[in-house]
C-alpha positions in Angstrom: 188.4 126.6 134.2 190.0 124.7 131.4 186.7 124.5 129.6 186.0 128.2 130.2 189.4 129.0 129.2 189.1 126.9 126.0 185.8 128.4 125.1 187.1 131.9 125.6 190.1 131.2 123.4 187.8 129.8 120.7 185.5 132.8 120.8 188.5 135.1 120.6 189.8 133.2 117.6 186.4 133.3 115.9 186.1 137.0 116.6 189.5 137.5 115.1 188.5 135.5 112.0 185.3 137.6 111.5 187.3 140.7 112.0 189.7 139.6 109.3 186.8 138.7 106.8 185.2 142.0 107.4 188.5 143.7 106.6 188.8 141.7 103.4 185.1 142.3 102.4 185.7 146.0 102.9 188.5 145.9 100.5 186.4 144.2 97.7 185.7 146.2 94.6 182.5 146.4 92.5 183.9 144.0 89.9 184.8 141.5 92.6 181.1 141.5 93.7 180.0 140.8 90.2 182.4 137.9 89.7 181.5 136.4 93.1 177.7 136.6 92.2 178.2 134.9 88.9 180.2 132.0 90.4 177.5 131.4 93.0 174.8 131.5 90.3 176.6 128.9 88.2 176.9 126.7 91.2 173.1 126.7 91.4 172.4 125.8 87.7 171.1 122.3 86.7 173.5 120.0 84.9 173.7 120.5 81.1 171.9 117.6 79.1 174.2 115.3 77.2 174.4 115.2 73.4 172.7 111.8 73.3 169.6 113.2 75.1 169.5 116.2 72.7 169.5 113.9 69.7 166.7 111.7 71.1 164.5 114.8 71.7 165.2 116.1 68.1 164.3 112.7 66.5 161.1 112.5 68.5 160.0 116.0 67.3 160.8 115.2 63.7 158.8 111.9 63.8 155.8 113.7 65.3 155.9 116.3 62.5 156.1 113.6 59.8 153.2 111.7 61.2 151.0 114.8 61.3 152.0 115.8 57.8 151.3 112.2 56.4 147.9 112.1 58.2 147.0 115.5 56.6 148.0 114.4 53.1 146.1 111.1 53.4 143.0 112.9 54.5 143.3 115.4 51.6 143.7 112.5 49.1 140.7 110.7 50.4 138.7 113.9 50.2 139.6 114.4 46.6 138.6 110.8 45.7 135.3 111.2 47.5 134.6 114.5 45.8 134.6 116.4 49.2 136.3 119.6 48.3 137.4 121.8 51.2 137.6 125.5 50.4 140.4 126.3 52.8 143.0 123.9 51.4 146.4 124.9 50.0 146.1 127.2 47.0 147.5 124.6 44.6 145.0 122.0 45.8 142.2 124.5 45.5 143.0 125.1 41.8 143.1 121.4 41.1 139.7 120.8 42.8 138.1 123.8 41.1 139.1 122.5 37.7 137.5 119.2 38.5 134.3 120.8 39.6 134.2 123.0 36.4 134.7 120.0 34.2 131.9 118.0 35.9 129.6 121.0 35.5 130.5 121.3 31.8 129.9 117.6 31.1 126.6 117.9 32.9 125.6 120.8 30.7 126.6 118.8 27.6 124.4 115.9 28.7 121.5 118.3 29.3 121.9 120.1 25.9 122.1 116.9 23.8 120.7 114.4 26.3 123.9 112.5 25.9 124.1 109.0 27.5 127.9 108.9 27.8 129.2 106.2 30.2 130.9 107.1 33.5 134.2 105.9 32.1 133.9 108.4 29.3 133.2 111.3 31.7 136.1 110.2 33.9 138.6 110.2 31.0 137.3 113.5 29.7 137.8 115.0 33.2 141.3 113.8 33.4 142.3 115.0 30.0 140.6 118.4 30.6 142.5 118.8 33.8 145.8 117.9 32.1 145.2 120.4 29.3 143.8 123.2 31.5 146.8 123.0 33.9 148.5 125.4 31.5 146.2 128.2 32.5 147.4 130.8 30.0 147.1 128.6 26.9 144.1 128.8 24.6 143.3 125.9 22.3 141.6 126.7 19.0 139.7 124.2 16.8 139.9 125.6 13.3 138.1 123.3 10.7 139.0 124.5 7.2 136.6 122.2 5.2 133.6 120.1 6.0 133.1 117.1 3.7 129.3 116.8 3.6 126.1 118.8 2.9 123.9 120.4 5.4 122.5 117.2 6.9 126.1 115.9 7.5 127.7 119.1 8.7 124.9 119.8 11.2 126.0 116.6 13.0 129.7 117.5 12.5 129.1 121.0 14.1 127.5 119.4 17.1 130.4 116.9 17.4 133.0 119.7 17.3 131.1 121.8 19.9 131.2 118.7 22.1 135.0 118.4 21.5 135.5 122.1 22.4 133.7 121.6 25.7 135.7 118.5 26.5 139.1 120.1 25.7 138.1 123.5 27.3 138.9 124.9 23.8 137.1 127.2 21.3 135.7 126.2 17.9 136.2 128.8 15.2 132.9 129.6 13.6 132.6 128.2 10.0 130.6 129.8 7.1 128.3 128.4 4.5 128.4 128.7 0.7 126.2 126.7 -1.7 125.0 124.6 1.2 128.6 123.5 2.2 130.5 124.5 5.2 134.1 125.7 5.5 136.4 128.4 7.0 135.1 131.9 6.8 138.6 132.9 5.8 138.1 131.2 2.4 135.3 131.6 -0.1 132.6 130.8 2.4 130.5 133.8 3.4 127.5 133.1 5.6 128.4 132.5 9.3 126.7 129.5 10.7 125.4 131.6 13.6 123.3 133.5 11.0 121.6 130.2 10.2 121.0 128.7 13.6 120.6 130.3 17.0 124.0 129.5 18.6 124.1 132.4 21.2 124.5 130.1 24.1 127.8 128.7 22.7 129.2 132.1 22.1 129.5 133.2 25.7 131.8 131.5 28.3 130.1 128.8 30.4 130.2 129.2 34.2 133.7 128.7 35.4 135.3 128.8 32.0 137.6 131.4 30.5 136.6 131.1 26.9 133.4 130.5 24.9 133.0 127.3 22.9 132.4 129.2 19.7 133.7 132.5 18.4 133.5 134.3 15.0 136.4 134.0 12.6 137.1 137.8 13.0 137.4 137.5 16.8 139.6 134.5 16.3 141.9 136.5 14.1 141.9 139.4 16.5 142.7 137.1 19.4 145.8 135.7 17.6 146.8 139.2 16.5 150.6 139.3 16.1 151.1 136.2 18.3 151.7 133.8 15.4 155.3 133.6 16.5 154.0 132.1 19.8 151.4 129.8 18.3 151.6 126.1 18.0 149.7 124.0 15.4 149.0 120.5 14.3 147.3 119.9 10.9 145.1 116.9 10.4 143.3 115.4 7.5 140.0 113.6 8.4 139.3 112.1 4.9 136.9 109.3 5.6 136.5 107.6 2.2 140.0 106.6 1.0 138.6 106.0 -2.5 138.7 109.8 -2.9 141.8 111.6 -3.9 143.4 112.9 -0.7 145.4 115.4 -2.7 142.1 117.1 -3.8 140.7 117.0 -0.3 143.6 118.0 2.1 146.7 120.1 1.8 150.1 118.5 1.7 151.0 119.9 5.1 148.4 117.8 6.9 148.8 114.4 8.6 146.1 111.9 8.0 144.4 110.8 11.2 145.0 107.2 10.5 148.8 107.8 10.7 148.6 109.0 14.3 148.7 106.4 17.1 146.6 106.2 20.2 147.0 109.2 22.5 149.5 110.8 20.0 147.4 114.0 19.7 147.2 114.3 23.5 150.9 114.1 23.8 151.3 116.9 21.2 148.9 119.1 23.2 150.7 118.3 26.5 154.1 119.2 25.1 153.0 122.4 23.6 154.2 125.5 25.5 152.7 128.3 23.2 150.0 130.6 24.5 147.9 129.7 21.5 147.6 126.2 20.0 145.6 125.5 16.9 144.0 122.2 16.1 143.8 122.6 12.3 141.5 120.1 10.5 140.6 119.6 6.9 137.8 117.5 5.2 135.9 116.8 8.5 133.3 114.0 8.2 130.5 113.3 10.6 131.7 110.6 13.0 135.3 111.9 13.0 134.9 112.7 16.7 135.5 109.1 17.7 138.7 109.0 15.7 140.0 112.1 17.4 139.0 110.6 20.8 141.3 107.6 20.3 144.2 110.0 19.6 143.3 112.1 22.6 142.8 109.2 25.0 139.1 110.2 25.4 135.8 108.5 24.8 132.9 110.3 23.0 129.3 109.5 22.2 128.6 107.8 18.8 127.7 110.1 15.9 124.1 108.7 16.0 123.5 110.6 19.2 124.4 113.9 17.4 122.4 112.9 14.3 119.2 112.8 16.5 119.8 116.3 17.9 118.7 119.6 16.3 120.0 123.1 16.3 117.3 125.8 16.6 116.9 128.1 13.5 117.6 131.7 13.9 114.4 133.6 14.6 115.1 136.0 11.7 114.6 133.1 9.2 111.5 131.7 11.0 109.9 135.1 10.6 111.0 135.5 7.0 109.5 132.1 6.0 106.2 133.0 7.7 106.1 136.2 5.6 106.8 134.2 2.4 103.9 131.7 3.2 101.5 134.6 3.8 102.5 136.1 0.5 101.4 132.8 -1.1 98.1 132.9 0.8 99.3 130.0 3.0 98.3 130.8 6.6 99.1 129.0 9.9 100.2 125.4 9.5 97.3 124.2 7.4 99.4 123.1 4.5 101.3 120.0 3.5 104.8 119.6 2.0 106.4 117.0 -0.2 110.1 116.7 -0.5 111.6 115.7 -3.9 115.4 115.5 -4.0 115.9 115.1 -7.8 119.6 114.5 -7.9 119.7 111.1 -9.5 121.5 110.5 -12.8 119.3 109.1 -15.6 116.0 110.1 -13.8 112.8 110.4 -15.8 111.7 113.8 -14.6 108.3 113.8 -16.2 107.4 110.4 -14.7 108.7 111.3 -11.2 106.8 114.6 -11.3 103.6 112.6 -11.9 104.5 110.4 -8.9 104.9 113.6 -6.8 101.4 114.7 -7.8 100.1 111.2 -7.0 101.5 111.5 -3.5 99.6 114.8 -3.2 96.3 113.1 -4.0 96.9 110.3 -1.6 97.5 112.8 1.2 94.4 114.7 0.1 92.2 111.6 0.3 93.5 111.1 3.9 92.4 114.6 4.8 89.0 114.3 3.1 88.2 111.0 4.9 88.7 112.6 8.2 87.0 115.9 7.3 84.0 114.6 5.4 84.6 116.9 2.5 85.2 116.3 -1.2 88.8 116.0 -2.5 88.2 119.0 -4.8 87.1 121.1 -1.8 90.1 120.0 0.2 92.5 120.8 -2.6 91.1 124.3 -3.0 91.8 125.2 0.6 94.7 123.0 1.5 98.0 124.1 -0.2 100.9 121.8 -1.1 104.5 123.1 -1.0 107.1 121.4 -3.1 110.5 121.2 -1.5 112.9 120.4 -4.3 116.4 121.1 -5.4 115.1 121.7 -8.9 114.6 125.2 -10.1 114.0 126.9 -13.4 116.9 129.3 -12.5 120.0 127.1 -12.3 121.7 129.6 -10.0 119.2 128.6 -7.3 119.8 124.9 -7.7 121.8 122.8 -5.3 125.1 121.6 -6.6 124.0 118.0 -7.2 121.1 119.2 -9.4 123.2 121.6 -11.4 125.2 118.7 -12.9 122.3 117.4 -15.0 122.2 118.4 -18.6 118.5 117.7 -19.1 117.4 121.3 -18.5 114.4 120.9 -20.8 112.9 117.9 -18.9 113.4 119.8 -15.6 111.4 122.8 -16.9 108.6 120.5 -18.1 108.4 118.7 -14.8 108.3 121.9 -12.8 105.7 123.4 -15.1 103.5 120.3 -14.6 103.6 120.6 -10.8 103.6 124.3 -10.3 101.4 125.6 -13.1 99.2 122.6 -13.9 98.6 121.1 -10.4 98.9 124.1 -8.0 102.1 123.3 -6.1 103.9 126.2 -4.4 107.6 126.5 -4.4 109.3 128.8 -1.8 111.8 130.3 -4.2 109.0 131.4 -6.5 107.6 133.5 -3.6 110.9 135.5 -3.1 110.6 139.1 -3.9 112.3 140.1 -7.1 114.3 142.7 -5.3 115.3 140.2 -2.7 118.9 139.1 -3.4 119.5 135.6 -2.2 122.7 135.6 -0.2 123.4 132.0 -1.1 121.6 129.1 -2.8 122.1 127.1 0.4 119.6 129.4 2.1 116.8 127.7 0.1 117.7 124.5 1.9 117.3 126.3 5.2 113.9 127.7 4.2 112.8 124.2 3.0 113.7 122.7 6.4 111.7 125.4 8.2 108.7 124.8 5.9 109.0 121.0 6.6 108.9 121.7 10.3 105.8 123.9 10.0 103.8 121.7 7.6 100.7 119.9 8.8 101.5 116.8 6.7 104.9 115.9 5.3 106.2 113.2 2.9 109.8 112.5 2.0 112.2 109.8 1.0 114.4 109.6 4.1 117.5 107.4 4.3 116.7 104.2 6.3 113.0 105.3 6.2 110.5 103.1 8.1 107.3 105.1 8.8 104.9 104.6 5.9 107.4 102.5 3.9 106.7 99.5 1.8 108.7 97.7 -0.9 106.8 99.6 -3.6 107.3 103.0 -1.9 111.0 102.3 -1.3 111.4 101.4 -4.9 109.7 104.6 -6.0 111.9 106.6 -3.8 115.1 105.0 -5.2 113.9 105.6 -8.7 113.1 109.3 -8.3 115.3 110.5 -5.4 118.8 110.7 -4.2 118.0 109.1 -0.8 120.3 111.0 1.4 120.3 112.5 4.9 118.3 115.7 4.1 115.0 113.9 4.2 115.9 112.4 7.6 117.0 115.8 8.8 113.6 117.3 7.7 111.6 114.7 9.6 113.8 115.3 12.6 113.0 119.0 12.7 109.3 118.1 12.8 109.8 116.6 16.3 106.4 115.4 17.5 104.6 115.8 14.2 104.1 112.6 12.2 105.9 112.2 8.9 105.9 109.8 5.9 109.5 108.6 5.4 108.7 107.2 2.0 106.4 108.4 -0.8 103.0 106.5 -0.6 102.1 104.6 -3.7 98.5 103.6 -3.2 95.4 104.3 -1.1 92.7 101.7 -0.1 89.6 102.6 1.9 87.5 100.3 4.0 88.7 97.3 5.9 91.1 96.1 3.2 94.7 95.7 4.3 97.1 97.7 2.2 100.5 99.3 2.3 98.8 102.6 3.0 97.6 101.5 6.4 101.0 102.5 7.9 101.1 105.6 5.7 98.0 107.3 7.0 98.6 110.2 9.3 97.4 109.4 12.7 98.0 112.8 14.1 95.9 113.5 17.0 94.9 109.9 17.6 
């Protein structure tokens, strides 16, 4: 009974307690329910991490990101050094790599055009400098050469050097003009653009991947600058090569002589320039000056001898004009010979040297008759000889060096002996009377074309070897200014054989003579 009684009392107490809780629950408001739910939810949440744990997690994440970034940068650097250029890199990296590709393409085109054998270190230095210069994308570097120091044979090499420089610097050479066989700025007294002499069309359009052409006309150069002279930088250089000459007569006072500039000084000037247009102004440029410029630019360039051995193609208009002149003189195809006489030597005996020229003609005729089994008289009647000479009865048509002689009477007698008495033909005598010669230097261009077309050719070339003996060299020195024009003429003949000295004798049979090396072996 006690247990039952105790159990009954406990049940009653519990029932009373439940009854009381139900009464309290019934009195709870909506806000009390929300507060009660929130307190129970908080009791179920996980413990909040400590500050130390948070810091550890943050450091681990940062280290992972750094490692990933470093790995990406190392991979990109290795790819650049190996030349493996990815197209989907960052834009800045893309620009850098594209510049490198363009420069390598340009250098390859230079090597194909001139068959240059530049070393790999030279190409590498040119790439680096080009990238440095071209990093200022809006800037345009102009190479404006005001005066060229030498005649046509010298400035042909200088022109090729400067076109090479323009390619290496991603710059543009301002086209020069010719007057009296000399080259200079078209803005001065020079009047025949060099692109009217040679076919330079390939240089006057931008190369693949380049913004500017390597050569533009003077008028386009002026138009490009327009009114931007206020935003144009400039450095003026004097390239005088022979210090025995008076520098005041060769270069303006505003120029700095190249010898007064230290290594890489010119490159530092270009790097610091901020103008949109920068002009590399040069005066009295001599062939071979490219290497001097290279030292001041921190670049290596081929020796001038490599450019000496290259040619520029003549403009087709002049090739056709010379063909017309030859036909006017009854000289057809290439069945004629040419002899070059550069009579610009002080104290020369013109009459004696004219007889030497005629003797060269007969030696060459004997060579032709021995191979054709015809008489010399028959060969002379059908095989014409063209005289390439700076002498002319009209002094206005003479080269500058020949005009200085005062012995006009001896010149006329020498020309009469060759042209009227011995059947030589001179190109300027074939010019139509109504044809107005634009410049006396054009006669030199016509002479070079004739030399290239001639079947046989004899000259006195500087450092001549083919067909040269002590006697023939002595004769050349006596009657010629042995300059670079004769060498240039033989160069334009390419595969055709040439005599680089005037022959002095002819011996038939098995006898050994100086003419053995003079005889034309064309076709053998």
